[in-house]
Biopython code that builds the backbone (N, CA, C, O; Angstrom):
import numpy as np
from Bio.PDB.StructureBuilder import StructureBuilder

atoms = [
    (1, "MET", "N", (17.614, -2.615, 198.514)),
    (1, "MET", "CA", (17.606, -3.779, 199.096)),
    (1, "MET", "C", (16.173, -4.578, 199.576)),
    (1, "MET", "O", (15.302, -3.800, 199.966)),
    (2, "VAL", "N", (16.007, -5.251, 199.588)),
    (2, "VAL", "CA", (14.534, -5.794, 200.199)),
    (2, "VAL", "C", (14.358, -7.106, 201.145)),
    (2, "VAL", "O", (15.286, -7.915, 201.179)),
    (3, "ALA", "N", (13.095, -7.346, 201.971)),
    (3, "ALA", "CA", (13.147, -8.317, 202.999)),
    (3, "ALA", "C", (12.995, -9.476, 201.737)),
    (3, "ALA", "O", (12.251, -9.253, 200.782)),
    (4, "VAL", "N", (13.692, -10.577, 201.843)),
    (4, "VAL", "CA", (13.566, -12.018, 201.223)),
    (4, "VAL", "C", (13.499, -13.445, 201.553)),
    (4, "VAL", "O", (14.540, -14.100, 201.606)),
    (5, "ILE", "N", (12.329, -13.991, 201.785)),
    (5, "ILE", "CA", (11.459, -14.438, 202.761)),
    (5, "ILE", "C", (12.301, -16.005, 202.022)),
    (5, "ILE", "O", (12.338, -16.085, 200.795)),
    (6, "ASN", "N", (12.968, -17.233, 202.947)),
    (6, "ASN", "CA", (13.116, -18.401, 202.637)),
    (6, "ASN", "C", (12.134, -18.739, 202.818)),
    (6, "ASN", "O", (11.709, -18.392, 203.920)),
    (7, "ASN", "N", (11.387, -19.380, 202.154)),
    (7, "ASN", "CA", (10.409, -20.293, 201.963)),
    (7, "ASN", "C", (10.379, -21.679, 202.042)),
    (7, "ASN", "O", (9.438, -22.361, 201.635)),
    (8, "ASP", "N", (11.530, -22.167, 202.628)),
    (8, "ASP", "CA", (11.532, -23.270, 203.581)),
    (8, "ASP", "C", (11.781, -23.687, 204.883)),
    (8, "ASP", "O", (11.961, -24.643, 205.638)),
    (9, "GLU", "N", (11.644, -21.676, 204.678)),
    (9, "GLU", "CA", (12.756, -22.254, 206.403)),
    (9, "GLU", "C", (11.350, -21.384, 207.211)),
    (9, "GLU", "O", (11.226, -21.452, 208.434)),
    (10, "CYS", "N", (10.185, -20.449, 206.190)),
    (10, "CYS", "CA", (8.803, -19.852, 207.206)),
    (10, "CYS", "C", (8.420, -21.203, 207.279)),
    (10, "CYS", "O", (8.574, -22.178, 206.544)),
    (11, "VAL", "N", (7.531, -20.867, 209.065)),
    (11, "VAL", "CA", (6.858, -21.332, 210.109)),
    (11, "VAL", "C", (5.575, -20.954, 209.866)),
    (11, "VAL", "O", (4.683, -21.710, 210.250)),
    (12, "GLY", "N", (5.117, -19.296, 208.951)),
    (12, "GLY", "CA", (3.803, -19.185, 209.529)),
    (12, "GLY", "C", (3.913, -18.006, 210.405)),
    (12, "GLY", "O", (3.221, -16.991, 210.324)),
    (13, "CYS", "N", (4.473, -18.148, 210.908)),
    (13, "CYS", "CA", (4.417, -17.539, 212.581)),
    (13, "CYS", "C", (3.294, -16.034, 212.278)),
    (13, "CYS", "O", (2.383, -15.791, 213.069)),
    (14, "GLY", "N", (3.496, -15.351, 211.323)),
    (14, "GLY", "CA", (3.092, -13.613, 211.395)),
    (14, "GLY", "C", (3.688, -12.600, 211.733)),
    (14, "GLY", "O", (3.514, -11.463, 211.293)),
    (15, "THR", "N", (4.802, -13.128, 212.941)),
    (15, "THR", "CA", (5.145, -12.086, 213.560)),
    (15, "THR", "C", (6.135, -10.491, 212.931)),
    (15, "THR", "O", (6.411, -9.345, 213.286)),
    (16, "CYS", "N", (6.366, -11.534, 211.710)),
    (16, "CYS", "CA", (6.781, -10.052, 210.612)),
    (16, "CYS", "C", (5.676, -9.606, 210.383)),
    (16, "CYS", "O", (5.738, -8.407, 210.656)),
    (17, "VAL", "N", (4.641, -9.870, 210.023)),
    (17, "VAL", "CA", (3.476, -8.830, 209.556)),
    (17, "VAL", "C", (3.449, -8.082, 210.847)),
    (17, "VAL", "O", (3.549, -6.857, 210.775)),
    (18, "ASP", "N", (3.308, -8.738, 212.212)),
    (18, "ASP", "CA", (2.861, -7.678, 212.681)),
    (18, "ASP", "C", (4.390, -6.405, 213.323)),
    (18, "ASP", "O", (4.415, -5.243, 213.728)),
    (19, "GLU", "N", (5.311, -7.361, 213.115)),
    (19, "GLU", "CA", (6.023, -6.221, 213.435)),
    (19, "GLU", "C", (6.078, -5.113, 211.922)),
    (19, "GLU", "O", (5.341, -4.161, 212.179)),
    (20, "CYS", "N", (6.519, -4.995, 210.894)),
    (20, "CYS", "CA", (6.562, -4.762, 210.036)),
    (20, "CYS", "C", (6.045, -3.174, 209.846)),
    (20, "CYS", "O", (4.818, -3.086, 209.871)),
    (21, "PRO", "N", (6.649, -2.100, 209.691)),
    (21, "PRO", "CA", (6.370, -0.617, 210.155)),
    (21, "PRO", "C", (5.585, 0.072, 209.107)),
    (21, "PRO", "O", (5.106, 1.203, 209.197)),
    (22, "THR", "N", (5.500, -0.816, 208.005)),
    (22, "THR", "CA", (4.904, -0.432, 206.138)),
    (22, "THR", "C", (4.270, -1.473, 205.981)),
    (22, "THR", "O", (4.184, -1.604, 204.760)),
    (23, "GLU", "N", (3.771, -2.299, 206.466)),
    (23, "GLU", "CA", (2.372, -3.638, 206.006)),
    (23, "GLU", "C", (2.783, -4.154, 205.141)),
    (23, "GLU", "O", (1.981, -4.947, 204.649)),
    (24, "ALA", "N", (4.235, -4.071, 204.397)),
    (24, "ALA", "CA", (5.218, -5.185, 203.084)),
    (24, "ALA", "C", (5.434, -6.543, 202.912)),
    (24, "ALA", "O", (5.918, -7.132, 201.945)),
    (25, "ILE", "N", (4.762, -7.230, 204.615)),
    (25, "ILE", "CA", (4.530, -8.097, 204.243)),
    (25, "ILE", "C", (3.246, -8.879, 204.589)),
    (25, "ILE", "O", (2.660, -8.734, 205.662)),
    (26, "SER", "N", (2.981, -9.433, 203.942)),
    (26, "SER", "CA", (1.438, -10.665, 204.009)),
    (26, "SER", "C", (1.517, -11.849, 204.019)),
    (26, "SER", "O", (2.660, -12.278, 203.864)),
    (27, "MET", "N", (0.873, -12.446, 204.122)),
    (27, "MET", "CA", (0.822, -14.018, 204.907)),
    (27, "MET", "C", (-0.087, -14.612, 203.088)),
    (27, "MET", "O", (-1.246, -14.381, 202.745)),
    (28, "ASN", "N", (0.754, -15.206, 202.486)),
    (28, "ASN", "CA", (0.199, -15.982, 201.165)),
    (28, "ASN", "C", (-1.063, -17.459, 201.671)),
    (28, "ASN", "O", (-1.104, -17.690, 202.880)),
    (29, "ASP", "N", (-1.795, -18.157, 200.932)),
    (29, "ASP", "CA", (-2.341, -18.869, 201.393)),
    (29, "ASP", "C", (-2.125, -20.176, 202.024)),
    (29, "ASP", "O", (-2.912, -20.819, 202.719)),
    (30, "ASP", "N", (-0.824, -20.489, 201.635)),
    (30, "ASP", "CA", (0.039, -21.267, 202.154)),
    (30, "ASP", "C", (0.927, -21.539, 203.551)),
    (30, "ASP", "O", (1.642, -22.390, 204.080)),
    (31, "ASN", "N", (0.067, -19.497, 203.879)),
    (31, "ASN", "CA", (0.935, -19.390, 205.823)),
    (31, "ASN", "C", (1.939, -19.065, 205.453)),
    (31, "ASN", "O", (2.621, -18.881, 206.460)),
    (32, "ILE", "N", (2.876, -18.731, 204.024)),
    (32, "ILE", "CA", (4.174, -18.656, 204.224)),
    (32, "ILE", "C", (3.861, -16.482, 203.796)),
    (32, "ILE", "O", (3.018, -15.778, 203.239)),
    (33, "ALA", "N", (5.096, -16.331, 204.476)),
    (33, "ALA", "CA", (5.317, -14.757, 203.976)),
    (33, "ALA", "C", (5.563, -14.449, 203.054)),
    (33, "ALA", "O", (6.336, -15.165, 202.418)),
    (34, "VAL", "N", (4.957, -12.978, 202.327)),
    (34, "VAL", "CA", (5.387, -12.758, 201.094)),
    (34, "VAL", "C", (5.687, -10.917, 201.297)),
    (34, "VAL", "O", (4.814, -10.128, 201.657)),
    (35, "VAL", "N", (6.868, -10.611, 201.022)),
    (35, "VAL", "CA", (7.345, -9.736, 200.892)),
    (35, "VAL", "C", (6.613, -8.697, 199.572)),
    (35, "VAL", "O", (6.763, -9.035, 198.398)),
    (36, "ASP", "N", (5.859, -7.479, 199.930)),
    (36, "ASP", "CA", (5.766, -7.148, 199.138)),
    (36, "ASP", "C", (7.109, -5.557, 198.394)),
    (36, "ASP", "O", (6.885, -4.450, 198.883)),
    (37, "GLU", "N", (8.173, -5.641, 197.447)),
    (37, "GLU", "CA", (8.456, -5.207, 197.117)),
    (37, "GLU", "C", (8.848, -3.763, 197.265)),
    (37, "GLU", "O", (9.759, -3.131, 197.799)),
    (38, "ASN", "N", (7.650, -3.488, 196.483)),
    (38, "ASN", "CA", (7.177, -1.612, 196.281)),
    (38, "ASN", "C", (7.146, -0.808, 198.326)),
    (38, "ASN", "O", (7.261, 0.300, 198.850)),
    (39, "GLU", "N", (6.980, -1.853, 198.647)),
    (39, "GLU", "CA", (6.455, -1.030, 200.162)),
    (39, "GLU", "C", (7.594, -1.891, 201.037)),
    (39, "GLU", "O", (7.389, -1.837, 202.250)),
    (40, "CYS", "N", (8.559, -2.540, 200.698)),
    (40, "CYS", "CA", (9.755, -2.537, 201.680)),
    (40, "CYS", "C", (10.861, -1.713, 201.584)),
    (40, "CYS", "O", (11.533, -1.304, 200.637)),
    (41, "THR", "N", (10.905, -1.523, 203.102)),
    (41, "THR", "CA", (12.344, -0.037, 203.014)),
    (41, "THR", "C", (13.145, -1.107, 203.304)),
    (41, "THR", "O", (12.904, -1.569, 202.189)),
    (42, "ASP", "N", (13.602, -1.618, 203.600)),
    (42, "ASP", "CA", (14.597, -2.611, 204.355)),
    (42, "ASP", "C", (14.665, -2.164, 204.923)),
    (42, "ASP", "O", (15.551, -1.340, 204.696)),
    (43, "CYS", "N", (13.970, -1.976, 206.379)),
    (43, "CYS", "CA", (14.608, -1.560, 207.627)),
    (43, "CYS", "C", (14.925, -2.891, 208.605)),
    (43, "CYS", "O", (15.230, -3.120, 209.775)),
    (44, "GLY", "N", (14.804, -3.217, 208.043)),
    (44, "GLY", "CA", (15.166, -4.724, 209.165)),
    (44, "GLY", "C", (14.734, -5.440, 210.271)),
    (44, "GLY", "O", (15.341, -6.314, 210.890)),
    (45, "ALA", "N", (13.322, -4.859, 210.510)),
    (45, "ALA", "CA", (12.384, -5.266, 211.737)),
    (45, "ALA", "C", (12.247, -6.331, 211.535)),
    (45, "ALA", "O", (12.727, -6.843, 212.546)),
    (46, "CYS", "N", (11.672, -7.681, 210.463)),
    (46, "CYS", "CA", (11.003, -8.059, 210.212)),
    (46, "CYS", "C", (12.568, -9.521, 210.326)),
    (46, "CYS", "O", (12.400, -10.700, 210.636)),
    (47, "VAL", "N", (13.824, -8.890, 209.982)),
    (47, "VAL", "CA", (15.006, -10.016, 210.250)),
    (47, "VAL", "C", (15.025, -9.928, 211.246)),
    (47, "VAL", "O", (15.218, -11.105, 211.550)),
    (48, "ASP", "N", (14.952, -9.187, 212.522)),
    (48, "ASP", "CA", (15.197, -9.229, 213.850)),
    (48, "ASP", "C", (14.322, -9.950, 214.656)),
    (48, "ASP", "O", (14.886, -10.380, 215.663)),
    (49, "VAL", "N", (13.144, -10.235, 214.570)),
    (49, "VAL", "CA", (12.149, -10.961, 214.899)),
    (49, "VAL", "C", (11.780, -11.957, 214.147)),
    (49, "VAL", "O", (10.965, -12.634, 214.775)),
    (50, "CYS", "N", (11.969, -12.355, 213.168)),
    (50, "CYS", "CA", (11.382, -14.246, 212.701)),
    (50, "CYS", "C", (12.708, -15.265, 213.340)),
    (50, "CYS", "O", (13.906, -15.421, 213.104)),
    (51, "PRO", "N", (11.639, -15.846, 214.312)),
    (51, "PRO", "CA", (12.137, -16.720, 215.289)),
    (51, "PRO", "C", (12.982, -17.764, 214.682)),
    (51, "PRO", "O", (13.775, -18.361, 215.410)),
    (52, "THR", "N", (12.872, -18.143, 213.021)),
    (52, "THR", "CA", (13.417, -19.056, 212.394)),
    (52, "THR", "C", (14.424, -18.679, 211.005)),
    (52, "THR", "O", (14.771, -19.287, 209.992)),
    (53, "ASP", "N", (14.666, -17.325, 211.588)),
    (53, "ASP", "CA", (16.145, -16.356, 210.352)),
    (53, "ASP", "C", (15.442, -17.068, 209.055)),
    (53, "ASP", "O", (16.065, -18.042, 208.633)),
    (54, "ALA", "N", (14.039, -16.671, 208.245)),
    (54, "ALA", "CA", (14.275, -17.185, 207.193)),
    (54, "ALA", "C", (13.788, -15.700, 206.622)),
    (54, "ALA", "O", (12.941, -15.497, 205.752)),
    (55, "ILE", "N", (14.325, -15.023, 207.133)),
    (55, "ILE", "CA", (14.078, -13.439, 206.240)),
    (55, "ILE", "C", (15.816, -13.140, 206.039)),
    (55, "ILE", "O", (16.618, -13.537, 206.884)),
    (56, "THR", "N", (16.230, -12.410, 204.834)),
    (56, "THR", "CA", (17.070, -11.658, 205.256)),
    (56, "THR", "C", (17.165, -10.785, 203.995)),
    (56, "THR", "O", (16.718, -11.113, 202.896)),
    (57, "GLN", "N", (17.872, -9.502, 204.311)),
    (57, "GLN", "CA", (18.005, -8.537, 203.476)),
    (57, "GLN", "C", (18.618, -8.617, 202.288)),
    (57, "GLN", "O", (19.755, -9.087, 202.337)),
    (58, "GLU", "N", (18.271, -8.347, 201.387)),
    (58, "GLU", "CA", (19.118, -8.886, 199.757)),
    (58, "GLU", "C", (18.741, -7.703, 198.942)),
    (58, "GLU", "O", (19.095, -7.625, 197.766)),
]
sb = StructureBuilder()
sb.init_structure("model")
sb.init_model(0)
sb.init_chain("A")
sb.init_seg("    ")
for serial, (resi, resn, name, xyz) in enumerate(atoms, 1):
    if name == "N":
        sb.init_residue(resn, " ", resi, " ")
    sb.init_atom(name, np.array(xyz, "f"), 0.0, 1.0, " ", f" {name:<3s}", serial, name[0])
structure = sb.get_structure()
């Protein structure tokens, strides 16, 4: 399982980027969070801090 970003719900706040312990999340040119599936350990830290619930674990 990995974190999955719902692009329609992401507001580009960057909270998940700051919280991710493996630096698996970055922001793209449209200021939307992107998950590097090779680095994501499915810890759920980003899911817990996302203010718009735009991140799920799948």
